N, C-alpha and C positions, 0 to 999 in steps of 0.2 A: 453211489459209486457203481459203475457197471463192471461185471466180471470180464476178464480177458480170456478169450477163447484160447485154449492150449491143446496141443496134440502130443501125446506121448509116443516116443519112438524107441525102438530097441535096436542097437547096432553092435555088431562084433567088429572090433578094430584090432589090427595086428599090434602086438605088444611093442614092436619096434617103432611103429608110427606114434603110438600113445606116448612113448618115452620122449619123442621129439616134441610133441605137443606140450608135455609137462615142462620140458626144458625152455619153452617159450613163456612159461609162467602161468599156464592154465592149471588150476588145481581141481577143476570140475569139468566133467564131460559136457554138462549142460552149457556152461559158459563157452566152451570151445566150439560146440556145434552151433550155437546161436551166432557167435561171431563169424563162423565160416559161412553160414547161410546168408547173413547180412552182406558179406563180401561177394558172394555169388550174385545176389540180387543187384548190388551196387555195380558190379562189372557188366551185368546184362543191361542195366539202365544206361550205362555210359557207352554201350555199343561195343565193348571190348571183344565180344565173341562173334561179331558179324563176319569177319574175314574167315574165321575158323568154320563157321556154319555155312559159308558160301553165299551169304546175302550181302549186298552192298548198297 
């Protein structure tokens, strides 16, 4: 079995934002951040930001 490379990050999040994230059912900052990163990548792969970035 190969080890999965991981990167530790440290983020300060406004309490009001975290309360909204918890209200969505996330009980772990790690789970919330991984889900958010996956969504960012998914949107980029789908071309969702092309218009915003000015490329067509």
